[in-house]
C-alpha atoms as one frame of an Amber mdcrd trajectory, in Angstrom:
protein
-230.553  75.916 204.984-233.130  73.332 204.073-231.401  72.859 200.729-227.938
  72.419 202.309-229.325  69.984 204.834-230.834  67.965 201.964-227.553  67.896
 200.131-225.620  66.867 203.222-228.100  64.096 203.816-227.669  62.846 200.262
-223.879  62.929 200.398-223.753  61.149 203.769-226.088  58.403 202.565-224.844
  55.207 200.990-222.818  56.486 198.106-222.057  53.083 196.580-225.644  52.708
 195.399-226.445  54.167 191.964-229.621  56.041 192.854-229.576  58.197 189.727
-230.103  62.012 189.645-231.552  63.733 192.762-234.207  66.422 192.367-234.715
  69.247 194.940-237.658  71.646 194.924-236.904  75.195 196.095-239.145  78.270
 195.791-241.490  76.372 193.508-238.741  75.286 191.081-237.203  71.855 190.590
-233.403  71.615 190.686-231.189  68.595 189.877-228.141  68.066 192.050-224.887
  66.750 190.497-223.280  64.452 193.047-219.749  64.996 191.723-219.613  68.776
 191.609-222.407  69.555 194.074-223.960  72.210 191.769-227.617  72.595 190.879
-229.316  73.087 187.510-232.792  74.169 186.552-234.068  71.360 184.361-237.374
  69.949 183.484-237.891  66.407 184.725-237.616  63.664 182.093-239.229  60.278
 182.372-236.605  57.551 182.654-237.354  54.116 181.232-237.743  51.437 183.842
-234.643  49.210 183.903-235.076  45.754 185.420-231.372  44.810 185.243-228.309
  47.096 185.513-226.160  48.044 182.553-223.887  45.262 181.269-226.194  42.458
 182.429-226.413  39.576 179.863-228.120  36.197 179.698-226.853  33.165 177.738
-229.410  30.500 176.776-228.012  26.989 176.296-229.311  23.412 176.286-227.704
  21.145 178.834-224.190  22.554 178.761-222.769  19.331 180.224-223.970  17.257
 177.239-221.838  18.014 174.188-224.126  16.023 171.910-227.126  18.167 172.886
-225.064  21.315 172.271-224.173  20.079 168.792-227.781  19.322 167.952-229.053
  22.807 168.752-229.070  23.620 165.051-231.181  20.540 164.214-234.321  22.512
 164.892-233.667  24.798 161.920-233.171  24.443 158.176-230.413  26.763 156.906
-230.549  28.042 153.335-229.083  30.938 151.377-231.046  33.622 149.572-230.246
  34.990 146.124-228.362  37.848 147.722-226.154  35.398 149.604-227.653  35.994
 153.018-228.096  33.138 155.442-231.721  32.283 156.045-233.122  29.757 158.429
-236.598  28.364 158.950-237.937  26.157 161.730-238.531  22.470 161.072-241.968
  20.937 161.286-243.171  19.471 164.537-243.372  16.022 162.926-239.696  16.056
 161.933-238.667  17.267 165.393-240.638  14.510 167.117-239.326  11.954 164.623
-235.753  12.972 165.363-236.290  12.812 169.111-237.835   9.320 168.966-235.108
   8.055 166.639-232.469   9.273 169.099-234.163   7.275 171.867-235.587   4.416
 169.807-233.949   1.805 172.037-236.220   2.943 174.898-239.425   2.248 172.929
-241.398  -0.597 174.480-243.065  -1.921 171.312-243.977  -0.890 167.760-246.636
  -3.542 167.183-249.699  -1.893 165.650-247.794   1.262 164.707-248.457   2.475
 161.103-245.968   1.086 158.598-245.539   4.360 156.689-244.425   6.267 159.766
-242.384   3.315 161.025-240.373   3.295 157.790-239.559   6.997 158.238-238.623
   6.352 161.853-236.338   3.498 160.797-234.600   5.632 158.153-234.152   8.467
 160.678-232.563   6.088 163.195-230.476   4.564 160.421-229.192   8.019 159.393
-228.063   8.550 162.995-226.388   5.088 162.889-228.346   3.892 165.895-228.247
   0.249 164.699-224.444   0.150 164.645-224.144   0.737 168.380-223.099  -2.423
 170.257-225.901  -2.779 172.839-228.610  -0.255 172.069-228.459  -1.037 168.343
-229.577  -4.633 168.841-232.374  -3.579 171.174-233.627  -0.979 168.698-233.463
  -3.376 165.740-235.445  -6.035 167.583-238.316  -3.578 168.101-238.675  -3.204
 164.323-238.195  -6.866 163.396-240.764  -8.032 165.940-243.382  -5.653 164.560
-242.748  -5.637 160.791-240.903  -8.870 159.926-239.968  -9.081 156.241-240.534
  -5.345 155.695-237.346  -4.692 157.627-235.492  -7.273 155.513-236.850  -9.877
 153.107-233.567 -10.893 151.446-230.106 -10.977 153.012-226.860 -11.502 151.093
-223.808 -12.184 153.278-221.620 -13.677 150.580-217.947 -13.558 151.684-219.001
 -11.622 154.808-217.733 -13.881 157.566-216.433 -10.938 159.612-219.841  -9.243
 159.490-221.453 -12.485 160.674-219.023 -12.837 163.585-219.408  -9.187 164.660
-223.183  -8.830 164.174-224.418 -12.366 164.778-227.159 -11.404 167.250-228.422
  -8.648 164.955-228.547 -11.077 162.020-230.444 -13.588 164.138-233.058 -10.934
 164.943-234.256 -10.794 161.307-237.522 -12.643 160.773-239.507 -13.941 157.822
-236.575 -13.905 155.402-237.284 -15.476 152.021-233.717 -15.494 150.649-230.466
 -16.031 152.556-227.039 -16.186 150.910-224.222 -17.460 153.149-221.879 -18.567
 150.380-218.114 -18.747 150.954-218.287 -18.002 154.687-216.625 -21.185 156.020
-219.173 -21.542 158.819-218.796 -25.268 159.482-221.279 -27.712 161.026-221.306
 -26.263 164.545-221.898 -22.599 163.775-224.662 -20.895 165.727-226.157 -19.313
 162.611-226.737 -22.719 160.978-228.561 -23.839 164.088-230.671 -20.686 163.897
-231.776 -21.700 160.374-233.919 -24.443 161.855-235.861 -22.065 164.108-239.436
 -21.042 163.450-238.393 -17.426 162.759-236.749 -18.563 159.491-239.315 -21.117
 158.389-240.215 -18.740 155.547-236.832 -19.158 153.813-237.340 -20.371 150.247
-233.868 -19.776 148.844-230.823 -20.908 150.836-227.286 -20.715 149.442-224.618
 -22.524 151.484-221.847 -22.843 148.934-218.330 -23.460 150.300-219.162 -23.546
 154.009-217.169 -26.628 155.109-220.368 -28.594 155.680-220.444 -32.364 156.177
-223.071 -35.058 156.603-223.390 -34.166 160.290-224.278 -30.571 159.393-226.989
 -31.722 156.976-228.371 -34.050 159.614-228.617 -31.195 162.128-230.153 -28.862
 159.572-232.834 -31.333 158.451-233.727 -32.865 161.830-236.788 -30.619 162.491
-238.121 -31.207 158.961-237.630 -34.962 159.075-239.266 -35.527 162.461-241.337
 -32.493 163.472-242.286 -31.217 160.005-240.940 -27.790 160.981-237.977 -25.642
 160.063-236.987 -25.339 156.404-240.076 -27.109 155.101-240.807 -24.341 152.542
-237.362 -24.512 150.926-237.415 -24.272 147.113-233.771 -23.595 146.132-230.782
 -25.121 147.940-227.104 -24.691 147.072-224.652 -27.075 148.754-221.882 -26.939
 146.176-218.155 -26.905 147.034-218.629 -28.824 150.293-216.382 -31.875 149.751
-217.232 -33.447 153.112-220.831 -34.136 152.007-221.088 -37.772 150.872-223.793
 -40.132 149.624-225.029 -40.578 153.200-225.697 -36.874 153.643-227.724 -36.655
 150.424-230.379 -38.907 151.998-231.204 -36.178 154.526-232.240 -33.871 151.675
-235.145 -36.124 150.734-237.196 -34.495 153.502-237.422 -31.277 151.447-240.530
 -32.222 149.491-241.033 -28.752 147.965-237.500 -28.506 146.594-237.351 -27.294
 142.960-233.629 -26.657 142.440-230.617 -28.362 144.019-226.882 -27.901 143.505
-224.472 -30.495 144.931-221.547 -29.823 142.611-218.110 -30.232 144.140-219.235
 -32.569 146.929-217.601 -35.830 147.964-219.996 -38.227 146.250-218.701 -41.710
 145.464-221.452 -43.208 143.308-222.719 -40.211 141.330-225.036 -42.197 139.055
-226.795 -43.828 141.992-227.254 -40.455 143.677-228.737 -38.955 140.492-231.259
 -41.801 140.217-232.117 -41.595 143.875-232.770 -37.833 143.720-234.948 -38.301
 140.667-237.067 -41.049 142.240-237.368 -39.590 145.736-237.763 -35.838 145.082
-238.581 -35.782 141.376-235.624 -33.610 140.356-233.926 -34.051 136.974-230.203
 -33.676 136.404-229.431 -30.555 134.381-226.654 -30.645 131.807-226.624 -26.830
 131.565-225.839 -24.552 134.557-229.040 -23.155 136.051-229.685 -19.447 136.484
-230.912 -19.997 140.031-227.319 -20.583 141.189-225.469 -17.717 139.489-225.917
 -15.537 142.631-226.901 -12.483 140.590-230.480 -12.432 141.846-229.582 -12.624
 145.530-229.420  -9.129 147.020-230.088  -7.448 150.329-233.542  -5.883 150.152
-235.621  -4.116 152.803-235.520  -1.180 155.184-232.240  -2.401 156.704-230.323
  -2.497 153.423-228.210   0.527 154.392-227.817  -0.861 157.912-226.028  -3.951
 156.579-223.757  -1.670 154.552-222.974   0.328 157.694-222.006  -2.902 159.457
-219.709  -3.807 156.596-218.094  -0.359 156.593-217.496  -0.572 160.346-215.797
  -3.950 159.893-213.662  -2.608 157.045-212.548   0.341 159.176-211.530  -2.071
 161.919-209.405  -4.011 159.405-207.546  -0.909 158.166-204.613  -1.322 160.614
-204.141  -4.825 159.220-204.004  -3.369 155.712-201.196  -1.074 156.863-199.340
  -4.105 158.176-199.829  -5.811 154.828-198.266  -2.803 153.114-195.269  -3.058
 155.432-194.877  -6.778 154.841-195.127  -6.143 151.093-192.284  -3.644 151.372
-190.226  -6.089 153.406-190.963  -8.828 150.923-189.715  -6.567 148.138-186.378
  -6.363 149.887-186.354 -10.100 150.477-186.775 -10.031 154.256-189.956 -12.125
 154.552-191.242 -15.336 153.082-194.133 -15.439 150.665-196.588 -17.099 153.005
-199.509 -14.751 152.481-199.834 -15.641 148.820-200.537 -19.249 149.730-203.255
 -18.153 152.157-204.839 -15.900 149.561-204.942 -18.722 147.076-206.849 -20.852
 149.555-209.387 -18.076 150.220-210.209 -17.671 146.538-213.699 -18.880 145.779
-213.556 -22.409 144.353-214.844 -22.915 140.852-216.582 -26.114 139.886-215.670
 -27.717 136.603-218.288 -28.209 133.925-217.863 -31.989 134.165-218.713 -31.873
 137.892-221.931 -29.959 137.378-224.538 -31.647 139.558-227.487 -29.303 139.416
-231.053 -30.561 139.525-234.388 -28.988 138.665-238.028 -30.031 138.636-239.664
 -30.428 135.263-243.006 -28.786 134.605-245.703 -31.412 134.019-247.855 -30.676
 130.977-251.329 -32.177 130.698-251.937 -34.181 127.510-255.508 -34.693 126.357
-254.699 -36.709 123.188-255.492 -40.472 123.148-252.481 -42.672 123.854-251.354
 -45.333 121.415-250.778 -48.947 122.384-247.003 -48.542 122.145-247.065 -45.557
 124.414-249.318 -47.401 126.850-246.975 -50.389 126.920-243.987 -48.139 127.569
-245.881 -46.540 130.464-246.596 -49.984 131.874-242.911 -50.853 131.764-242.052
 -47.597 133.514-244.704 -48.263 136.161-243.312 -51.763 136.757-239.823 -50.325
 137.188-241.156 -47.725 139.598-242.905 -50.419 141.607-239.728 -52.465 141.802
-237.734 -49.444 142.922-240.409 -48.580 145.447-240.278 -52.104 146.901-236.507
 -51.889 147.168-236.768 -48.557 148.921-239.324 -49.976 151.339-237.001 -52.822
 152.207-234.145 -50.428 152.773-236.258 -48.136 154.927-237.575 -51.086 156.956
-234.013 -52.144 157.665-232.979 -48.607 158.604-236.018 -47.712 160.716-234.077
 -48.173 163.900-231.432 -45.787 162.554-233.825 -42.910 161.734-233.812 -41.482
 165.240-230.400 -41.790 166.790-229.307 -40.456 170.140-227.921 -37.362 168.448
-231.266 -36.778 166.738-233.052 -36.912 170.076-230.552 -34.448 171.537-231.220
 -32.116 168.647-234.971 -32.410 169.019-234.782 -31.630 172.724-233.253 -28.245
 171.854-236.313 -27.156 169.853
């Protein structure tokens, strides 16, 4: 009776709960009760493993399911390789590489990198560059400024933007963030006198520029006046300039050449293809005022082969150019369509005229106006009387020219600082 009462109690209890097997002791023996059939068996008790969760319970571990980028980067913590047998093998990355990747992903939130070791900063820059952080419209500029403020010319010491007007227009603020450049090539960009980048050349951040190439940029005398105003009056700006290329700018006249006399350290000058009227007078004036000699042979300093983009951000500039080229691809498709229409005689040949105008102008050999500074060699031999007399004649000529220049400068003193010059100086 006790056994039947126990069974009835078990069957009338909550049957939906999985309580497992039920054991009943009767006459000193242990019996297990099957709930389905209601029979009993003589079995020895077995220890059941403790189960925390029921059967079929599963757990899925994921990182921020709402962020797709974080889900894609789950594998970044491992390095996947294959063994000789062809099995996939993975090993965890070092803590340094993980931290480097995390900082490069959030480099725009860094307050400052001043005082940070250069070796690690270069690796951080390359990691951010591999993730194309500097191509982003807003955060890219902020991240690039952190590096340029701290490392200057290590980020970029030479920048070549030859025929890259679209890159300049799209990434002007990023280009202006570069500091301590020594070489800057802006040839064939058609910037004009009022471009913001030309005004930036006179800032203190680019006072280290020694090589400046402004060939075919639609410059005039007004542009040269703006560019040389800080050097002429404040002794700042491009005072360390050694090589200057102003060729193929036909709006530059004899008046604009006078502004170049403020570059006392100038060693090489190219004014071929400009709108000079009295070429012989300009050649003499450059020789007497700056000490540059007219070269009959084209100089190697102006062949543009030595000007390259060098520094940490070399690949960054290439990424900018690739982004601009991808944006132009739809226009290339339109050109293909217009070419097909032109083949069938449905459009006029207008584009060919435009292309001819955009071709880089070539200066003739007869118009070569390149100047260089001769190296002065010391002579310790005694001079003869004839040589001494010739030197006296040269000195007399120099004195006469100097007196003439003084008279001209005294007459033009009131013209040195015009109202436009004062407006320019107030902006610095």
